[in-house]
Each structure stands twice: as structure tokens, then as C-alpha cells.
C-alpha positions as CSV (number, residue, x, y, z in Angstrom):
1,M,168.0,-174.3,-25.6
2,G,167.7,-171.0,-23.5
3,L,165.3,-168.2,-23.3
4,I,168.0,-166.2,-26.3
5,G,167.8,-169.1,-28.4
6,G,163.1,-169.8,-28.3
7,M,163.4,-165.5,-28.9
8,A,165.4,-166.1,-31.8
9,R,163.4,-169.2,-33.4
10,T,160.6,-166.7,-32.7
11,A,161.9,-164.0,-34.2
12,V,162.8,-165.8,-37.3
13,V,159.0,-167.9,-37.1
14,A,157.5,-164.3,-37.2
15,G,159.6,-162.2,-39.9
16,T,159.0,-165.5,-42.2
17,A,155.2,-165.5,-41.3
18,T,155.6,-161.7,-42.2
19,A,157.9,-161.6,-45.2
20,V,155.1,-164.5,-46.6
21,S,152.1,-162.7,-45.5
22,N,153.5,-159.3,-47.6
23,R,154.2,-161.5,-50.5
24,V,150.4,-162.6,-51.0
25,S,149.4,-159.3,-50.1
26,R,151.4,-157.8,-52.5
27,R,150.2,-160.4,-55.5
28,Q,146.6,-160.2,-54.3
29,A,146.8,-156.4,-54.9
30,G,148.1,-156.6,-58.5
31,R,145.5,-159.2,-59.6
32,W,142.9,-157.0,-58.1
33,A,143.9,-153.7,-59.6
34,S,144.8,-155.8,-62.7
35,Q,141.0,-156.9,-62.7
36,E,140.2,-153.4,-61.9
37,D,142.0,-151.8,-65.1
38,A,140.7,-154.3,-67.3
39,A,137.1,-153.8,-66.2
40,Y,137.6,-149.8,-66.4
41,A,138.6,-150.0,-69.9
42,Q,136.3,-152.6,-70.9
43,Q,133.9,-150.1,-69.2
44,Q,135.0,-146.8,-71.1
45,Q,135.4,-148.3,-74.4
46,Q,131.3,-149.2,-73.9
47,A,130.4,-145.9,-72.8
48,A,132.3,-144.1,-75.2
49,P,129.8,-142.5,-77.6
50,P,130.8,-144.0,-81.2
51,Q,132.3,-140.5,-82.6
52,Y,134.7,-140.5,-79.8
53,Q,136.1,-144.1,-80.3
54,Q,139.6,-144.2,-81.4
55,Q,139.6,-144.5,-85.3
56,Q,142.2,-145.1,-87.7
57,Y,143.3,-142.2,-89.6
58,Q,145.5,-142.4,-92.5
59,Q,147.9,-139.1,-92.7
60,P,148.4,-137.7,-96.0
61,E,151.3,-138.7,-97.5
62,P,153.6,-135.6,-98.1
63,T,154.2,-134.0,-101.7
64,A,157.3,-133.0,-102.7
65,A,157.8,-129.4,-104.1
66,P,158.3,-128.8,-107.7
67,V,162.0,-129.4,-108.6
68,D,163.1,-127.2,-111.3
69,T,165.9,-129.7,-112.9
70,G,167.3,-127.1,-114.9
71,D,168.5,-124.6,-112.4
72,M,169.0,-128.3,-110.6
73,L,171.8,-129.7,-113.5
74,E,173.2,-125.9,-113.6
75,Q,174.0,-125.5,-109.8
76,L,175.2,-129.5,-110.2
77,E,178.0,-128.0,-113.1
78,K,178.8,-125.2,-111.4
79,L,179.6,-127.3,-107.9
80,A,181.7,-129.5,-110.6
81,Q,183.2,-126.8,-111.9
82,L,184.8,-125.4,-108.4
83,R,185.5,-128.9,-107.3
84,D,187.8,-129.7,-110.7
85,S,189.2,-126.2,-110.3
86,G,190.3,-126.8,-106.8
87,V,188.1,-124.5,-105.1
88,L,186.1,-127.2,-103.4
89,T,187.3,-130.6,-101.9
90,P,185.7,-133.7,-103.1
91,L,184.4,-133.8,-99.6
92,E,182.9,-130.4,-99.7
93,F,181.1,-131.2,-102.8
94,E,179.4,-134.4,-101.8
95,T,177.9,-132.4,-99.3
96,Q,177.0,-129.3,-101.2
97,K,175.2,-131.7,-103.8
98,A,173.6,-133.8,-100.8
99,R,172.1,-130.3,-99.9
100,L,171.2,-129.5,-103.5
101,L,169.7,-133.2,-104.2
102,A,167.9,-133.0,-100.8
103,G,165.7,-129.4,-101.5
């Protein structure tokens, strides 16, 4: 083995050592960061006054607007007449009916 072989071997060993060292450093930094995050979250939770801690709120259920069924029935009958007379296609009738029923 000549000079070049010794240099190549040294380069491989140094490169491998650097890669391993970087991997260990990144893993340790990740562990420290997760520990710090957990400690910070715990500290914030303990430090927050009770009125500022997260609370479970229930959204009020939406109420539907009152529907005048008599008017709706009249409109549906008119749509059906338009469909039956050929003014509206069955697809147009279904689209208008869905729009009317959706409110």
C-alpha cells in the first residue's frame, strides 16, 4: 500500500466518523428539543390562570328557517307542470326541486 492507499483509507475512516458523529448529534438534538417542548407545554399549562385554560365549548345547533310548506308545494307543482309540458327537462326539474328543498 502506497501513500495514496493510506490517504484513501484515512479519508474513508474520517468520512465515516463524521457521518456517525453528525447522526448522533442530530438524534441528541432532537431528543433535547422534544424534552424542551414537553417541559414548555407543561410549564405553560401550569402557569395559565384557570380562565385562560382551554375549555370545551359546544356550538349552538343551527336552526332551520321556518319553511312555508304551502308556498313550497305550490312551487313544486308549478315545476312539475313545467316539466310535464316540456318547458323543463327532467334534469332541470330535479335541479330546481333540489334548490327549492334546500331552502
